[in-house]
Each structure stands twice: as C-alpha cells, then as structure tokens.
C-alpha positions in Angstrom: 75.1 115.8 -114.7 74.0 117.8 -117.7 76.6 120.2 -119.1 75.5 123.9 -119.2 75.9 126.4 -122.0 74.4 129.8 -122.7 71.3 130.7 -124.7 71.7 134.4 -124.8 72.2 135.4 -121.1 70.3 132.3 -119.9 72.1 129.2 -118.8 70.6 126.0 -120.3 71.5 122.4 -120.6 73.7 121.8 -123.7 71.2 119.2 -125.0 68.5 121.9 -125.1 70.3 124.7 -126.8 69.9 123.4 -130.4 66.1 123.2 -129.9 65.9 126.7 -128.5 68.0 128.2 -131.3 65.9 126.3 -133.8 62.8 127.9 -132.3 64.3 131.4 -132.7 65.1 130.9 -136.4 61.9 129.2 -137.2 60.2 132.2 -135.8 62.2 134.8 -137.7 62.7 132.9 -141.0 60.1 134.7 -143.0 61.3 138.2 -142.0 65.0 137.3 -141.8 66.2 139.4 -144.8 64.1 142.4 -143.9 65.4 142.4 -140.4 69.0 142.0 -141.4 68.7 145.0 -143.7 66.9 147.1 -141.1 69.2 146.2 -138.2 72.5 146.8 -140.1 71.2 149.6 -142.3 72.1 147.3 -145.2 75.7 147.0 -144.2 75.6 143.2 -143.8 75.6 143.0 -147.6 78.9 145.0 -147.8 80.4 142.8 -145.1 79.5 139.7 -147.1 81.1 141.2 -150.2 84.3 141.8 -148.3 84.2 138.2 -147.1 84.0 136.9 -150.7 86.9 139.2 -151.7 89.0 137.4 -149.1 87.9 133.9 -150.2 90.6 133.0 -152.8 87.9 131.1 -154.6 88.8 129.7 -158.1 86.7 128.7 -161.1 86.7 125.0 -160.0 86.4 125.5 -156.2 84.1 123.4 -154.1 82.5 125.5 -151.4 80.5 124.8 -148.2 78.4 127.6 -146.7 77.4 126.7 -143.1 74.3 128.3 -141.5 73.5 129.5 -145.0 70.2 131.1 -144.0 68.6 132.6 -147.1 71.7 132.2 -149.1 73.3 135.6 -149.2 76.9 134.3 -149.3 76.3 131.7 -152.0 74.4 134.2 -154.1 77.4 136.6 -154.1 79.9 133.8 -154.7 77.9 132.5 -157.7 77.4 135.9 -159.2 81.2 136.2 -159.4 82.2 132.6 -160.1 79.4 130.8 -161.8 81.3 127.6 -162.4 82.0 126.7 -158.7 80.0 124.1 -156.7 78.3 125.4 -153.6 76.8 123.3 -150.8 74.4 125.2 -148.7 73.6 123.8 -145.2 71.6 125.0 -142.3 70.4 123.2 -139.1 67.0 124.9 -139.5 64.7 123.5 -142.1 62.6 126.7 -142.4 65.6 128.8 -143.0 67.0 126.4 -145.6 63.7 126.2 -147.3 63.6 129.9 -147.7 67.2 129.8 -149.0 66.2 127.2 -151.6 63.2 129.2 -152.8 65.3 132.3 -153.1 68.0 130.5 -155.1 65.4 129.3 -157.5 63.5 132.7 -157.7 66.7 134.7 -158.1 68.4 132.2 -160.4 71.5 131.2 -158.5 70.5 127.5 -158.0 72.8 126.1 -160.6 75.6 124.1 -159.1 74.0 124.3 -155.6 73.2 121.5 -153.2 71.1 121.8 -150.1 71.3 119.9 -146.8 69.7 120.3 -143.4 72.8 119.7 -141.2 74.5 120.8 -138.0 77.8 122.6 -138.3 79.0 120.5 -135.4 78.4 117.2 -137.3 78.8 117.7 -141.0 77.7 114.9 -143.4 80.7 115.2 -145.7 83.9 113.2 -146.2 87.3 114.4 -145.0 89.1 116.9 -147.3 86.0 117.7 -149.4 86.1 121.5 -149.8 88.4 124.3 -150.9 86.5 126.9 -149.0 84.2 126.9 -146.0 82.2 130.0 -145.0 80.1 130.8 -141.9 78.2 134.0 -141.9 76.7 135.1 -138.6 76.1 131.5 -137.5 79.0 130.4 -135.3 77.7 132.2 -132.2 74.6 129.9 -132.3 76.6 126.7 -132.1 76.2 124.7 -128.9 79.9 123.7 -129.1 82.0 126.0 -131.2 85.2 123.9 -130.7 83.5 120.8 -132.1 82.2 122.9 -135.1 85.7 124.3 -135.8 87.2 120.8 -135.8 84.5 119.6 -138.2 85.2 122.5 -140.5 88.9 121.7 -140.5 88.2 118.0 -141.2 86.1 118.8 -144.2 88.6 121.3 -145.7 91.2 120.2 -148.2 94.8 120.8 -147.4 95.5 124.5 -147.8 91.8 125.1 -147.8 90.4 128.4 -146.5 88.0 129.0 -143.6 86.1 132.3 -143.4 84.0 133.2 -140.4 82.0 136.5 -140.5 80.6 137.2 -137.1 79.6 139.9 -134.6 82.5 140.8 -132.4 83.7 143.4 -129.9 83.9 147.2 -130.7 87.3 148.6 -130.2 86.2 152.0 -128.9 84.6 152.2 -125.4 82.3 155.1 -126.3 81.2 153.4 -129.5 80.6 150.2 -127.5 78.2 152.0 -125.2 76.2 153.4 -128.1 76.2 150.0 -129.7 74.9 148.4 -126.5 72.1 150.9 -126.2 71.1 150.3 -129.8 71.3 146.5 -129.4 69.1 146.2 -126.3 66.7 149.1 -126.8 66.2 149.5 -130.6 66.7 146.0 -132.1 64.0 144.2 -130.0 61.5 147.0 -130.8 62.4 146.8 -134.4 61.8 143.0 -134.2 58.4 143.7 -132.6 57.4 146.3 -135.3 58.7 144.5 -138.4 58.4 140.8 -137.4 56.1 140.8 -134.4 58.8 139.1 -132.5 60.8 141.1 -129.9 62.0 138.0 -127.9 63.9 136.5 -130.8 65.8 139.7 -131.4 66.4 140.1 -127.7 68.1 136.7 -127.9 70.1 138.0 -130.9 71.5 140.9 -128.9 72.4 138.7 -126.0 74.0 136.0 -128.1 76.3 138.6 -129.7 77.5 139.7 -126.2 78.2 136.0 -125.2 80.2 135.3 -128.3 84.1 135.3 -128.0 85.9 138.5 -128.9 88.3 138.7 -131.9 91.4 137.5 -130.1 89.7 134.7 -128.2 88.0 133.4 -131.4 91.3 133.5 -133.3 92.9 131.3 -130.6 89.9 128.9 -130.6 90.4 128.5 -134.4 94.1 127.8 -134.0 93.3 125.4 -131.1 91.0 123.7 -133.6 94.0 122.7 -135.7 94.2 125.4 -138.2 97.7 126.4 -139.3 97.2 130.2 -139.6 94.5 132.6 -138.6 94.1 136.4 -138.9 91.1 138.7 -138.4 89.8 141.9 -140.0 87.7 144.3 -137.9 84.8 146.0 -139.7 82.9 149.0 -138.3 85.2 149.4 -135.4 85.0 145.7 -134.6 81.2 145.4 -134.3 81.8 142.7 -136.9 85.0 140.7 -137.7 86.1 138.3 -140.4 88.4 135.6 -139.3 90.4 133.9 -142.1 92.2 130.6 -141.5 94.0 127.9 -143.4 94.2 124.2 -143.0 
C-alpha cells in the first residue's frame, strides 16, 4: 500500500509529491524573486539577514544551503564572509540554474559549488559542514524527518542548523487577517505577476500544512540534535529554528 502525504491540502502518494513540488517550482522559477518581494513586501530579505546573524559562521566555515533557490542566503553570507565555502543545492534544476546565473551575474560565485540534490538524500560525507541553512524549503520535503536526519549526518560536531520557514501566527486576529491575505491575495498576485495562480494557491496551502514552531522544534530534537530554540518573526508568521549537533 502506498504511503500518503500532503501536497498542499491534497492527499497524494509519497512517491508522487516530489514530482508535483518540482512542477510548482519549475513553473515559478523565472518569477521567483519578483513574487517573493511582492508577497512579503520585501521582508524576506530582512528575515534572511537575521538568519545570517544567528549563523556563527567563521572565516573558514564550510556551509551547505539546501533548497537554495536563486541563492539569497549564499549571497548574503558571501557578502559578509568572502572566504567561506558555500555549497548550493536544490532539488529543482530550473531553480538551481537561475541561482547559478544570478551568482555569476551578481558576482558571488567565488567559492560556491552547485548540485541538484534532494535534502532528504544529500550527496555529502558525514561531518562535512560547519553550518547548514534551509530557507523556506523544509515544508516542501516529502519526509521532513528523513531530511533532518540527513542534515545532522552532514554537520560536523557542534555544527549549526538554521531553518527559516513559515510558521504559526501567535495572535488569533492577526492569524485571520493572514489567512485572508494568503488565500485571497497571494493567488491573485501570482496570476497577475507570474500568470500562475495555482502554484501560489499551493504555496498558501503548504504553509498551513507545515508544523508549528513547537512541533518543528520537537521534530528537530527527535532528529538527533542536541539543542534547539526558535525565534518568531512578524508575530510568528515566520520562525527561525536554530539547532546544534
């Protein structure tokens, strides 16, 4: 019997989710940065800056950015620490290609390495990285538990994991406004700016299906990490989880 998981609000076979998610991101790849700026009013850039401030990165750090997309996190990292080594991975070749082009065009390609890879089956040796980052990618994993175990495996002892992801607003009234915006405005924005309302409908649904702050913290600890704490941003619409191996 095929195991089920969620693709937005839809129940699908686990074996089919990766393909469906891949279709979404192939569809949105060329308008990804534009839509991120529009949907978050540019705040996603500030959230990623905060992520880097929590990173404890050093001049000789070796970093893995999973679900790198167009490379926002590596760009910020390398602008502050140009001697580090950054491996940029994404399961979607279209997204990674755009990330590579951006790195070349915006001149942050030095000390970067690119690989099409799943966060649930990473092509790296044990104890390879000082820091692993995942920005708005974990919710799209078919099996988050497997992904978290892989991240722990690839981290060095005392290495840092940082997960930036949508989460659960802490105020009920704010949550209702956020739901209205997510399900009414974001798909229309996707249709207007990217001619693709369905992919952004999935985006809103995938956020609602993602574990809340406390649940994700426990999942990270269950994945073998020694310590985990989270930081709510914008009333918990977004949270950063920081953990140590």
